[in-house]
N, C-alpha and C positions, 0 to 999 in steps of 0.2 A: 637485297638486291637490289640498288640504285633503277628507278625512272627517270628515263629522259621524253620528253616529248620532244618531236621534230614537227615543227610547222613552215611548210613549203606547199605550195602550189602545184610544185610540178612534181606527178605520181612517181615518175622512172626515178627523181632521187630519193622520194620519200620510200621507196622498197628497196634502191640500194642501200639506204642507210640504217633500214630497219632490218636487213639482215643481213648487215656488217656489225651492229650492235648487237643482235638479240643475245647472241652466247653470252653477253657479258651483263647487261642491263636489260630490265622491260624498257619494250618501246609504247609510245605513244604516240600517235598521226594525226595531227589535222595539216588539212589541205587550203584551211585559209584562217584569216584574224581570228573573226567571230568564235568559230569552232576552237582556236587555241585558249581563249578566251574561257570559252566555256568548259574545257578540257583542263583548264586550270582553277576552275569552281570548283566542278565535280570528285575531280579524283589529286592524292596525290603525287608531285611531281619535282624530284630532286634537280631537273637540270633542263634548260631549255633549249636548243637548237633555233633560230631561231633566220628564217628567210626575211629581205626588206620586201619586197615587193610581191604582194598578196594581192588576193581579190577583195573585196568586204571590207576588212581592216589589214590594211599592211602591218608591216612586221614592225614601222618605226611604231604606229598604235598602239599598239599590243605591248612594247617598249613601254610607252609611256604610261599604260593603263596600268602594268603591275609596279610599275614603282610608285604612281600617284596613290598605290593600294597599300605603299610599305612593305611589299616585299623584297629582299634581298633574292630571292632564288637566282643562281647564278644564270645566266644569258648569254649564250656565245651568239653574233652576228653575222650570218651570210649573206656576203654580198658580192657581186658582179663589181659594182662601182666603186675604185678603190677609194676614191674622191673623196665620198661620203663617212670610209669608217673611223675616224676620228672622229667626227658630230656624235653617231653610237655608242661613244663611248661615253661624253659628255652627258649622253642620255640616261645613262646607265649602265649599260652592258657591260659586260665582265670580260668580256673579249670579245674578237672580233677576226674574220676568217672571209679571203677574198675569193672567189668562184673562179676559174678553178682550182678546187683546191684536192690535196696528197689525203687522202682519209688519214693515216696516218698522224698526220699534225692535228687532223682535228680530234682522234681520239687522245694524241697526250694532252691537248686543252683540257675535256673531256674531263679525263680522270686527276688535271691538276685542281679544276675547280672544286669537285667530287669532292679532295681530299682537305681542299682548303678547308669548305663550309662541313665537315663533319666532326670538327672541333669551335668551331666561329662562327653561330650562327642560323644554323639549319639546322632540325628538329629530322630526326629521324622515325621518333616514335609516334606518328601525327597532329603532336602539339605547334604551336607557333614558337619559333626558335628568337633567342634574346635580341635579335635586328630586326623584329616587328611584324614578325610574321613570316619570314624566309623559310624554306625549306617545304617537305611533306606536309599537307592540309593548313598550308600558313596562308593560302590564297583568298578564298570565301566565296562567297556568292556575286555573282554580277549583278550590281543595281541597275533596274531598269532594262533587265536583258528580256530580248524578245525570243523567248524559247518555246 
């Protein structure tokens, strides 16, 4: 079963998405960007649903950190600000969705990215993928983390 990290500071969104996705995926949640980085470093994750406006470390910071480490884990950016969505793709997001969104549209994006990754660069067995550490287990420890 694929493991999805949902990073959002809105508890109602975390609860709603977790409830809707938990029948098909293992769901891990983070309520801020620092927690997201910690989860990525300590747990195998197959895909990230990433809100942009979060405390401590915003979604853009998480996106930059993940890509700077060479990880190609699929990332879907969630933002209420449509004018910034194209910028997130330039930073390495695989897809974007504007709030408020239709859950079925998000689920289609998740499925598409998970199936795309199953044969090209992501690893389901816990070892880094061919694309430089993508997929489960390919993120590694956080340098200089404050745990």
